[in-house]
Residue frames as a rotation matrix with the C-alpha (Angstrom) as fourth column:
MET 1
-0.699 0.700 -0.145 142.57
-0.643 -0.705 -0.300 -58.77
-0.312 -0.116 0.943 -14.10
LEU 2
-0.158 0.633 -0.758 140.83
-0.730 0.442 0.521 -61.46
0.665 0.635 0.393 -16.15
ILE 3
-0.564 -0.107 -0.818 141.49
0.323 0.884 -0.339 -64.09
0.760 -0.455 -0.464 -13.47
TRP 4
-0.968 0.205 -0.142 140.09
0.048 -0.402 -0.914 -61.79
-0.245 -0.892 0.379 -10.79
THR 5
-0.413 0.850 -0.327 136.92
-0.910 -0.393 0.130 -61.27
-0.018 0.351 0.936 -12.88
LEU 6
-0.192 0.294 -0.936 136.55
-0.334 0.878 0.344 -65.02
0.923 0.379 -0.071 -13.39
ILE 7
-0.848 -0.150 -0.508 136.90
0.401 0.443 -0.802 -65.61
0.345 -0.884 -0.316 -9.65
HIS 8
-0.801 0.595 -0.071 134.15
-0.421 -0.644 -0.639 -63.06
-0.426 -0.481 0.766 -8.98
LEU 9
-0.198 0.747 -0.635 131.90
-0.907 0.106 0.408 -64.66
0.372 0.657 0.656 -11.59
ILE 10
-0.421 -0.027 -0.907 132.45
0.068 0.996 -0.061 -68.13
0.905 -0.087 -0.417 -10.15
ASN 11
-0.955 0.046 -0.292 131.71
0.291 -0.020 -0.956 -66.91
-0.050 -0.999 0.005 -6.63
ALA 12
-0.578 0.793 -0.194 128.56
-0.764 -0.609 -0.214 -65.13
-0.288 0.025 0.957 -7.82
ALA 13
-0.164 0.489 -0.857 127.42
-0.632 0.615 0.472 -68.29
0.758 0.618 0.208 -9.60
LYS 14
-0.709 -0.144 -0.690 127.99
0.354 0.774 -0.525 -70.32
0.610 -0.617 -0.498 -6.42
ARG 15
-0.910 0.399 -0.116 125.94
-0.098 -0.479 -0.872 -67.86
-0.404 -0.782 0.475 -4.36
TYR 16
-0.350 0.803 -0.483 123.18
-0.933 -0.255 0.253 -67.95
0.080 0.539 0.839 -6.97
LEU 17
-0.281 0.209 -0.937 123.05
-0.244 0.928 0.280 -71.75
0.928 0.308 -0.210 -6.98
ILE 18
-0.898 -0.046 -0.438 122.95
0.399 0.333 -0.854 -71.87
0.185 -0.942 -0.280 -3.20
ARG 19
-0.744 0.651 -0.152 120.07
-0.489 -0.684 -0.541 -69.38
-0.456 -0.328 0.827 -3.18
VAL 20
-0.219 0.654 -0.724 118.17
-0.838 0.253 0.483 -71.35
0.499 0.712 0.493 -5.82
GLU 21
-0.533 -0.043 -0.845 118.62
0.186 0.968 -0.167 -74.51
0.825 -0.246 -0.508 -3.76
GLU 22
-0.959 0.182 -0.217 117.36
0.180 -0.201 -0.963 -72.77
-0.219 -0.962 0.160 -0.60
LEU 23
-0.511 0.806 -0.299 114.30
-0.808 -0.569 -0.154 -71.38
-0.294 0.162 0.942 -2.37
THR 24
-0.279 0.373 -0.885 113.53
-0.539 0.702 0.466 -74.75
0.795 0.607 0.006 -3.96
SER 25
-0.763 -0.074 -0.643 113.69
0.418 0.701 -0.578 -76.40
0.494 -0.709 -0.503 -0.55
GLN 26
-0.866 0.457 -0.202 111.49
-0.105 -0.562 -0.821 -73.73
-0.489 -0.689 0.535 1.03
ASN 27
-0.404 0.727 -0.556 109.02
-0.905 -0.226 0.361 -73.98
0.137 0.649 0.748 -1.85
GLU 28
-0.429 0.206 -0.879 108.73
-0.082 0.961 0.265 -77.73
0.900 0.186 -0.395 -1.34
GLU 29
-0.894 0.091 -0.438 108.09
0.447 0.185 -0.875 -77.24
0.001 -0.978 -0.207 2.38
LEU 30
-0.680 0.675 -0.287 105.34
-0.546 -0.727 -0.415 -74.71
-0.489 -0.125 0.863 1.62
LYS 31
-0.343 0.548 -0.763 103.78
-0.750 0.329 0.573 -77.02
0.565 0.769 0.298 -0.96
GLN 32
-0.659 0.051 -0.750 103.73
0.320 0.922 -0.219 -79.84
0.681 -0.384 -0.624 1.59
GLU 33
-0.892 0.348 -0.288 102.05
0.160 -0.354 -0.922 -77.63
-0.422 -0.868 0.260 4.20
LEU 34
-0.469 0.739 -0.484 99.43
-0.845 -0.534 0.003 -76.51
-0.257 0.410 0.875 1.67
PHE 35
-0.468 0.258 -0.845 98.88
-0.402 0.790 0.463 -80.07
0.787 0.556 -0.266 0.50
LEU 36
-0.844 0.124 -0.521 98.17
0.485 0.588 -0.647 -81.15
0.226 -0.799 -0.557 4.08
LEU 37
-0.731 0.608 -0.310 95.67
-0.252 -0.663 -0.705 -78.33
-0.634 -0.437 0.638 4.48
LYS 38
-0.338 0.600 -0.725 93.90
-0.932 -0.108 0.346 -79.18
0.130 0.793 0.596 1.22
GLN 39
-0.708 -0.041 -0.705 93.93
-0.155 0.983 0.098 -82.88
0.689 0.179 -0.703 1.99
LYS 40
-0.943 0.332 -0.031 91.74
0.090 0.163 -0.982 -82.41
-0.322 -0.929 -0.184 5.06
GLU 41
-0.643 0.714 0.279 88.81
0.439 0.045 0.897 -81.51
0.628 0.699 -0.342 2.77
LEU 42
-0.138 0.565 -0.814 87.50
0.899 -0.273 -0.341 -79.04
-0.415 -0.779 -0.470 5.29
ASP 43
0.560 0.249 0.790 86.04
0.574 -0.805 -0.153 -75.71
0.598 0.539 -0.593 4.42
ASN 44
-0.269 -0.857 0.439 88.26
0.261 -0.504 -0.823 -72.86
0.927 -0.107 0.359 5.53
SER 45
0.094 0.359 0.929 86.16
-0.743 -0.595 0.305 -71.92
0.662 -0.719 0.211 8.52
ASN 46
0.931 0.316 0.185 86.57
-0.360 0.694 0.624 -75.41
0.069 -0.647 0.759 9.97
ILE 47
0.326 -0.885 -0.333 90.33
0.158 0.398 -0.904 -75.80
0.932 0.242 0.269 9.52
PRO 48
0.722 -0.108 -0.684 91.86
0.692 0.130 0.710 -76.41
0.012 -0.986 0.168 12.95
ILE 49
0.948 -0.319 0.002 93.91
-0.317 -0.943 0.096 -73.44
-0.029 -0.091 -0.995 14.11
GLU 50
0.351 -0.864 0.361 96.98
-0.057 0.365 0.929 -75.69
-0.935 -0.346 0.079 14.50
PHE 51
0.210 -0.239 0.948 97.12
0.906 0.412 -0.097 -76.23
-0.368 0.879 0.303 10.73
ILE 52
0.828 0.129 0.546 96.79
0.371 -0.856 -0.360 -72.54
0.421 0.501 -0.756 9.97
TYR 53
0.849 -0.524 0.063 99.36
-0.380 -0.523 0.763 -71.66
-0.367 -0.672 -0.643 12.64
THR 54
0.212 -0.795 0.568 101.89
0.338 0.606 0.721 -74.18
-0.917 0.039 0.397 11.31
ALA 55
0.304 -0.042 0.952 101.42
0.952 0.031 -0.303 -73.14
-0.016 0.999 0.049 7.69
LEU 56
0.912 0.080 0.402 101.65
0.131 -0.986 -0.101 -69.43
0.388 0.145 -0.910 8.48
ASN 57
0.692 -0.719 0.057 104.73
-0.243 -0.158 0.957 -69.91
-0.679 -0.676 -0.285 10.69
GLN 58
0.074 -0.653 0.754 106.46
0.702 0.571 0.426 -71.78
-0.708 0.498 0.501 7.89
PHE 59
0.519 0.215 0.827 105.40
0.804 -0.453 -0.386 -69.14
0.292 0.865 -0.408 5.39
VAL 60
0.988 -0.103 0.115 106.63
-0.135 -0.937 0.322 -66.25
0.074 -0.333 -0.940 7.57
SER 61
0.457 -0.876 0.151 110.00
-0.016 0.162 0.987 -67.84
-0.889 -0.454 0.060 8.34
ASN 62
-0.096 -0.461 0.882 110.62
0.889 0.359 0.284 -68.42
-0.447 0.812 0.375 4.63
PHE 63
0.704 0.500 0.504 109.07
0.682 -0.675 -0.283 -65.10
0.198 0.543 -0.816 3.62
GLU 64
0.841 -0.386 -0.380 111.63
-0.053 -0.756 0.652 -63.06
-0.539 -0.528 -0.656 5.56
LYS 65
-0.067 -0.953 0.296 114.43
0.261 0.269 0.927 -64.50
-0.963 0.140 0.230 3.42
LEU 66
0.138 0.218 0.966 112.91
0.967 0.183 -0.179 -63.50
-0.216 0.959 -0.185 0.07
ASP 67
-0.930 -0.338 -0.147 113.48
0.287 -0.914 0.287 -60.36
-0.231 0.225 0.947 -1.95
ILE 68
-0.545 0.762 -0.351 110.52
-0.441 -0.616 -0.653 -58.09
-0.714 -0.201 0.671 -2.75
SER 69
-0.244 0.476 -0.845 109.49
-0.938 0.104 0.330 -59.70
0.245 0.873 0.421 -6.06
GLU 70
-0.714 -0.045 -0.698 109.71
0.017 0.997 -0.082 -63.17
0.699 -0.070 -0.711 -4.52
LYS 71
-0.903 0.414 -0.116 107.58
0.103 -0.053 -0.993 -61.96
-0.418 -0.909 0.005 -1.60
ARG 72
-0.320 0.817 -0.481 104.83
-0.861 -0.462 -0.212 -60.78
-0.395 0.346 0.851 -3.93
GLU 73
-0.286 0.158 -0.945 104.87
-0.660 0.683 0.314 -64.08
0.695 0.713 -0.091 -5.80
ALA 74
-0.903 -0.108 -0.415 104.84
0.191 0.765 -0.615 -66.09
0.384 -0.634 -0.671 -2.57
ILE 75
-0.724 0.687 -0.062 101.86
-0.269 -0.364 -0.892 -64.16
-0.635 -0.629 0.448 -1.21
ASN 76
-0.145 0.690 -0.709 99.94
-0.987 -0.148 0.058 -64.62
-0.065 0.709 0.702 -4.46
LYS 77
-0.370 -0.055 -0.928 100.64
-0.408 0.906 0.109 -68.36
0.835 0.419 -0.357 -4.48
PHE 78
-0.920 -0.139 -0.367 99.97
0.231 0.565 -0.792 -68.98
0.318 -0.813 -0.487 -0.80
ILE 79
-0.571 0.720 -0.394 96.95
0.390 -0.185 -0.902 -66.93
-0.723 -0.668 -0.175 0.15
GLU 80
-0.464 0.508 0.725 93.94
0.818 -0.067 0.571 -66.32
0.338 0.859 -0.385 -2.04
LYS 81
0.043 0.564 0.824 92.00
-0.009 -0.825 0.565 -64.01
0.999 -0.032 -0.030 0.24
VAL 82
-0.754 -0.210 -0.622 92.12
0.619 0.088 -0.780 -62.68
0.219 -0.974 0.064 3.79
GLU 83
0.043 0.823 0.566 88.99
0.105 -0.567 0.817 -61.35
0.994 0.024 -0.111 5.45
TYR 84
-0.867 -0.284 -0.410 88.80
0.434 -0.027 -0.900 -59.75
0.245 -0.958 0.147 8.87
ASN 85
0.184 0.963 0.197 85.52
0.433 -0.260 0.863 -59.15
0.882 -0.073 -0.465 10.62
SER 86
-0.699 -0.540 0.470 86.14
-0.106 -0.571 -0.814 -56.45
0.708 -0.619 0.342 13.22
ASP 87
0.139 0.833 0.536 82.76
-0.827 -0.199 0.525 -57.02
0.544 -0.516 0.661 14.90
SER 88
0.969 0.242 -0.054 83.46
-0.187 0.856 0.483 -60.64
0.163 -0.458 0.874 15.75
MET 89
0.315 -0.941 0.120 87.26
-0.875 -0.240 0.421 -60.20
-0.368 -0.238 -0.899 15.61
ASN 90
0.567 -0.072 0.820 87.52
0.199 0.979 -0.052 -63.20
-0.799 0.193 0.570 13.26
LEU 91
-0.174 -0.667 -0.725 90.27
-0.817 -0.313 0.484 -63.60
-0.549 0.676 -0.491 10.71
HIS 92
0.654 0.428 0.623 89.36
0.019 0.815 -0.579 -65.76
-0.756 0.391 0.525 7.75
VAL 93
-0.280 -0.824 -0.493 92.17
-0.712 -0.165 0.682 -66.90
-0.643 0.542 -0.541 5.44
THR 94
0.857 0.506 0.097 91.37
-0.276 0.610 -0.743 -68.60
-0.435 0.610 0.663 2.15
PHE 95
-0.185 -0.961 0.208 94.23
-0.345 0.261 0.902 -70.82
-0.920 0.095 -0.379 1.03
LEU 96
0.063 0.123 -0.990 94.80
-0.998 0.024 -0.060 -71.74
0.017 0.992 0.124 -2.60
């Protein structure tokens, strides 16, 4: 019984470490995308759509893998404000 419990604990620890490694890798990718956006020194309305599209695609693909508390944290860290003007049908995203 004790051996079986130890095996379960070891397996759980392995899964946890793998998950931490995945999240660390994803976090670094997101930081790099955001760094590239900030580096352009453009105001948000002038950011080329390709940069926004790439950053959002990366964010969404990583976002789907997170649990609910990680999703909230990721949203808070990635996007400061989203504004949508229905008259002009413009979406304005303010990145941190």
